[in-house]
C-alpha positions as CSV (number, residue, x, y, z in Angstrom):
1,X,21.2,-1.3,3.4
2,X,21.7,-5.0,3.8
3,X,24.3,-6.6,1.5
4,X,23.0,-8.3,-1.6
5,X,22.9,-12.1,-1.3
6,X,25.2,-14.2,-3.6
7,X,24.2,-15.0,-7.0
8,X,22.4,-18.5,-7.1
9,X,24.6,-21.5,-7.4
10,X,22.8,-24.5,-6.2
11,X,21.2,-27.0,-8.6
12,X,18.1,-24.7,-8.5
13,X,20.1,-21.7,-9.7
14,X,19.2,-21.6,-13.4
15,X,15.5,-22.0,-12.6
16,X,15.6,-19.2,-10.1
17,X,17.3,-16.9,-12.5
18,X,14.9,-17.8,-15.3
19,X,11.7,-17.5,-13.0
20,X,12.8,-14.1,-11.6
21,X,13.4,-12.9,-15.2
22,X,9.9,-14.2,-16.1
23,X,8.2,-12.2,-13.4
24,X,10.2,-9.0,-14.1
25,X,9.3,-9.3,-17.8
26,X,5.6,-9.0,-16.5
27,X,6.5,-5.8,-15.0
28,X,6.9,-7.1,-11.5
29,X,9.8,-5.9,-9.2
30,X,10.2,-9.2,-7.5
31,X,13.0,-7.9,-5.3
32,X,11.7,-9.3,-2.1
33,X,10.9,-12.6,-3.8
34,X,14.2,-12.6,-5.5
35,X,15.9,-12.3,-1.9
36,X,13.7,-15.3,-0.6
37,X,14.8,-17.5,-3.4
38,X,18.5,-16.6,-3.0
39,X,18.0,-17.6,0.7
40,X,16.7,-20.9,-0.4
41,X,19.6,-21.3,-2.7
42,X,22.1,-20.7,0.0
43,X,20.4,-23.2,2.3
44,X,20.5,-25.9,-0.4
45,X,24.2,-25.3,-0.8
46,X,24.7,-25.5,3.0
47,X,22.8,-28.9,3.0
48,X,25.0,-30.3,0.2
49,X,22.1,-30.8,-2.3
50,X,23.7,-31.6,-5.7
51,X,20.6,-32.3,-7.6
52,X,17.0,-31.5,-8.0
53,X,15.9,-34.9,-6.8
54,X,17.6,-34.0,-3.5
55,X,15.1,-31.2,-3.0
56,X,12.5,-33.0,-0.8
57,X,9.4,-31.9,1.0
58,X,11.2,-32.6,4.5
59,X,14.1,-30.5,3.3
60,X,11.9,-27.6,2.3
61,X,9.9,-27.9,5.5
62,X,13.2,-27.6,7.5
63,X,14.1,-24.5,5.4
64,X,10.7,-22.8,6.0
65,X,10.9,-23.5,9.8
66,X,14.6,-22.2,9.9
67,X,13.5,-18.7,9.0
68,X,12.4,-16.3,11.7
69,X,8.9,-15.8,10.4
70,X,6.5,-15.5,13.6
71,X,3.7,-13.7,11.9
72,X,1.4,-16.0,9.7
73,X,1.4,-13.5,6.8
74,X,5.1,-13.4,6.7
75,X,5.5,-17.2,6.8
76,X,2.8,-17.7,4.3
77,X,4.6,-15.3,2.0
78,X,7.8,-17.3,2.3
79,X,6.0,-20.6,1.5
80,X,4.0,-18.9,-1.4
81,X,7.2,-17.6,-3.1
82,X,9.0,-20.9,-3.0
83,X,5.7,-22.7,-4.0
84,X,5.2,-20.4,-7.0
85,X,8.8,-21.2,-8.2
86,X,8.3,-25.0,-8.1
87,X,4.8,-24.7,-9.8
88,X,6.6,-22.7,-12.5
89,X,8.9,-25.5,-13.0
90,X,6.2,-28.1,-13.2
91,X,4.4,-26.1,-15.7
92,X,7.6,-26.1,-17.8
93,X,8.3,-29.7,-17.3
94,X,11.4,-29.2,-15.3
95,X,9.9,-31.3,-12.6
96,X,7.1,-33.8,-12.3
97,X,5.5,-32.3,-9.2
98,X,6.1,-29.6,-6.6
99,X,8.0,-30.8,-3.4
100,X,6.3,-27.9,-1.4
101,X,3.9,-29.6,1.0
102,X,3.9,-27.0,4.0
103,X,0.5,-25.7,4.7
104,X,0.0,-22.0,5.3
105,X,-0.5,-20.9,8.7
106,X,-3.9,-19.8,9.6
107,X,-4.3,-16.0,9.9
108,X,-6.5,-14.3,12.5
109,X,-9.1,-11.8,11.4
110,X,-7.7,-8.8,9.9
111,X,-7.7,-5.8,12.0
112,X,-10.6,-3.4,11.2
113,X,-9.3,0.1,10.3
114,X,-10.2,3.4,12.1
115,X,-12.2,5.4,9.5
116,X,-11.6,9.2,9.9
117,X,-14.4,11.4,8.8
118,X,-13.7,14.9,7.3
119,X,-13.9,16.7,10.7
120,X,-11.5,14.3,12.3
121,X,-9.1,14.4,9.4
122,X,-9.1,18.3,9.6
123,X,-8.3,18.1,13.2
124,X,-5.3,15.9,12.5
125,X,-4.1,18.2,9.7
126,X,-4.5,21.2,12.0
127,X,-2.4,19.5,14.7
128,X,0.2,18.6,12.2
129,X,0.5,22.2,11.0
130,X,1.4,23.3,14.6
131,X,4.4,20.9,14.8
132,X,7.5,23.0,15.6
133,X,10.5,23.2,13.4
134,X,13.7,21.5,14.3
135,X,17.3,22.2,13.4
136,X,17.3,19.2,11.1
137,X,13.6,19.6,10.0
138,X,12.6,23.0,8.8
139,X,9.0,23.6,7.7
140,X,8.0,20.6,9.7
141,X,4.4,21.7,10.4
142,X,3.6,22.5,6.8
143,X,5.2,19.5,5.4
144,X,3.1,17.1,7.6
145,X,-0.1,19.0,7.2
146,X,0.4,18.7,3.4
147,X,1.4,15.1,3.6
148,X,-1.6,14.1,5.6
149,X,-3.9,16.1,3.2
150,X,-2.8,14.2,0.3
151,X,-3.2,10.9,2.1
152,X,-6.6,11.5,3.2
153,X,-7.7,13.5,0.1
154,X,-6.3,11.2,-2.5
155,X,-6.0,7.9,-0.8
156,X,-2.4,7.6,-1.7
157,X,0.1,5.1,-0.1
158,X,2.5,6.5,2.3
159,X,5.4,5.6,0.1
160,X,3.9,7.3,-2.8
161,X,3.7,10.6,-1.0
162,X,7.2,10.2,0.4
163,X,8.7,9.7,-3.2
164,X,7.0,12.6,-4.8
165,X,9.3,14.7,-6.8
166,X,9.0,18.3,-8.2
167,X,8.6,16.9,-11.7
168,X,5.7,14.8,-10.5
169,X,3.5,17.8,-10.0
170,X,1.7,19.1,-13.1
171,X,0.4,22.5,-12.2
172,X,-1.2,23.1,-15.4
173,X,-3.6,20.1,-15.1
174,X,-3.6,19.7,-11.3
175,X,-2.4,16.1,-11.7
176,X,0.2,14.0,-9.8
177,X,2.4,11.4,-11.5
178,X,2.9,8.4,-9.1
179,X,5.8,6.7,-10.5
180,X,7.0,3.1,-10.3
181,X,4.9,2.2,-7.2
182,X,3.4,-1.0,-6.2
183,X,3.5,-3.7,-9.0
184,X,6.0,-1.4,-10.8
185,X,3.2,0.6,-12.3
186,X,2.9,4.4,-12.7
187,X,-0.4,6.3,-12.7
188,X,-1.9,9.8,-12.9
189,X,-3.8,11.1,-10.1
190,X,-6.0,14.2,-10.5
191,X,-6.4,16.7,-7.6
192,X,-9.3,18.8,-6.6
193,X,-8.7,22.6,-6.7
194,X,-8.6,23.0,-3.0
195,X,-6.0,20.2,-2.4
196,X,-4.0,21.3,-5.4
197,X,-3.7,24.8,-4.0
198,X,-2.6,23.6,-0.6
199,X,0.1,21.7,-2.3
200,X,1.3,24.5,-4.5
201,X,1.4,26.9,-1.5
202,X,3.6,24.5,0.4
203,X,5.9,24.0,-2.7
204,X,6.2,27.8,-3.0
205,X,7.0,28.0,0.7
206,X,9.7,25.4,0.3
207,X,11.2,27.1,-2.7
208,X,11.7,30.2,-0.5
209,X,13.9,28.0,1.7
210,X,16.1,26.5,-1.0
211,X,18.9,27.9,-3.2
212,X,17.5,26.0,-6.2
213,X,14.8,23.4,-7.0
214,X,15.4,20.8,-9.7
215,X,13.0,18.4,-11.3
216,X,14.3,15.6,-9.2
217,X,14.0,17.5,-5.9
218,X,11.8,15.6,-3.4
219,X,8.7,17.5,-2.5
220,X,8.9,16.4,1.2
221,X,12.5,16.4,2.4
222,X,14.4,17.5,5.6
223,X,18.0,16.5,5.0
224,X,20.3,16.3,2.1
225,X,17.6,16.1,-0.6
226,X,16.5,12.7,0.7
227,X,12.7,12.0,0.6
228,X,11.1,11.9,4.0
229,X,11.0,8.2,5.3
230,X,7.5,6.6,5.2
231,X,8.4,5.2,8.7
232,X,8.9,8.9,9.9
233,X,5.5,9.8,8.5
234,X,3.8,6.9,10.2
235,X,5.5,7.8,13.5
236,X,4.3,11.5,13.4
237,X,0.7,10.2,12.5
238,X,0.9,7.9,15.7
239,X,2.0,10.6,17.9
240,X,-0.7,13.0,16.8
241,X,-3.4,10.3,16.7
242,X,-2.6,9.4,20.3
243,X,-3.5,12.9,21.2
244,X,-6.9,12.7,19.5
245,X,-10.0,10.5,20.4
246,X,-10.2,8.7,17.1
247,X,-12.9,6.0,17.4
248,X,-11.5,2.4,17.4
249,X,-13.9,-0.2,15.9
250,X,-14.5,-3.4,17.9
251,X,-11.5,-5.7,17.6
252,X,-9.4,-2.9,16.2
253,X,-6.4,-1.2,17.5
254,X,-5.3,2.5,17.6
255,X,-5.3,4.4,14.3
256,X,-2.4,3.8,11.8
257,X,-1.5,6.1,8.9
258,X,-2.7,3.5,6.4
259,X,-6.1,4.1,7.8
260,X,-6.1,7.4,5.9
261,X,-6.2,5.3,2.7
262,X,-9.2,3.4,4.0
263,X,-10.8,6.6,4.9
264,X,-10.6,7.9,1.4
265,X,-12.0,4.8,0.0
266,X,-15.0,4.8,2.4
267,X,-15.6,8.4,2.0
268,X,-15.7,8.1,-1.7
269,X,-18.2,5.3,-1.6
270,X,-20.4,7.3,0.9
271,X,-20.4,10.3,-1.4
272,X,-21.4,8.0,-4.3
273,X,-24.4,6.8,-2.3
274,X,-25.5,10.2,-1.2
275,X,-25.4,11.7,-4.7
276,X,-27.4,8.9,-6.2
277,X,-24.7,7.1,-8.2
278,X,-24.3,3.3,-8.3
279,X,-21.0,2.5,-6.4
280,X,-20.8,-0.9,-8.2
281,X,-20.5,0.8,-11.5
282,X,-17.8,3.2,-10.4
283,X,-15.7,0.6,-8.5
284,X,-13.4,0.2,-11.5
285,X,-12.6,3.8,-11.5
286,X,-11.8,3.8,-7.8
287,X,-9.6,0.8,-8.3
288,X,-7.6,2.6,-11.0
289,X,-7.4,5.7,-8.9
290,X,-5.9,3.9,-6.0
291,X,-3.5,1.9,-8.1
292,X,-5.0,-1.5,-7.6
293,X,-4.6,-4.3,-10.2
294,X,-8.3,-5.1,-9.9
295,X,-11.5,-4.0,-8.2
296,X,-11.3,-7.0,-5.9
297,X,-8.2,-5.5,-4.2
298,X,-10.2,-2.2,-3.7
299,X,-13.0,-4.0,-1.8
300,X,-10.6,-4.6,1.1
301,X,-10.7,-1.0,1.7
302,X,-14.5,-0.7,1.8
303,X,-15.3,-1.1,5.4
304,X,-18.9,-0.8,6.5
305,X,-19.5,2.1,8.7
306,X,-22.7,3.6,10.3
307,X,-22.8,6.4,7.7
308,X,-22.5,4.0,4.8
309,X,-25.4,1.7,6.4
310,X,-27.6,4.8,6.7
311,X,-27.0,6.0,3.1
312,X,-27.5,2.5,1.8
313,X,-30.7,2.2,3.8
314,X,-32.0,5.6,2.4
315,X,-31.1,4.4,-1.1
316,X,-33.2,1.2,-0.6
317,X,-36.1,3.1,1.0
318,X,-36.2,5.3,-2.2
319,X,-36.1,2.4,-4.3
320,X,-38.8,0.4,-2.4
321,X,-41.2,3.4,-1.9
322,X,-42.8,3.2,-5.4
323,X,-43.3,-0.6,-4.9
324,X,-45.0,-0.1,-1.5
325,X,-47.3,2.5,-2.9
326,X,-48.2,0.2,-5.8
327,X,-49.1,-2.7,-3.5
328,X,-51.4,-0.5,-1.4
329,X,-53.3,0.9,-4.5
């Protein structure tokens, strides 16, 4: 773990502290952003800035360019965090205008995800189940088979699955409690009977390999009661996906573990089309289920596939058929 940066001490210090407190009062973690602002604070001290008037656009440009941010997304996040601090200061009359003039870097088109259908996902889970145990990783196959089942079946984030504890599994209601996830929010996620049974069978198997299980025991753990790392889950997914012929969309790359979350969202939308439901009316429910702050965030996951186009076309044909018959009569 990297050491914590020093407390702010530049002329910007009291505003950084107040701004971060404001964000956390809104139930935001703001840990990464706090680190960015502390780096800015240290930079101002090294440049000998003694007042707010010394924080000029050119000085901030030099700070932005001094940071090793090669990817547009990372660079734009840096500029955005600092920009929001100064916008907040302007709103509270601490400054007349924001000194941030750096323009965001243009991002390329986002990578289209690989969408796994049910058959491909089952192949992935079957391959995971065959992973051999290791000295430091007992129940390796059952662990990853269950992890990938939850990722595909519930659309959870990788970190959410990795952090699951025994106390988060409600067997009476078949519900998972996803605690303090993105945006510092918790939510309840119901499971279907088949997926719930798979999870319970794994937990029973794991209980047989432990002396005791406490409420805070991680559901997925290989060493010292530490939750399995999201990076390890991602690496196992990539190694298994490389053995499979998962279709790569034009402009895309090989499958990533986060594509399972995309696959869940697209699969849910496809089932709504096929059972006659109106996907637009249900988008808020899907957004809540996936832990998004609003439906707009969920639409990012709704990639158009051939199956979706076919389902939408069939829906339109059923809608248009009565009109066509009426026009011919």
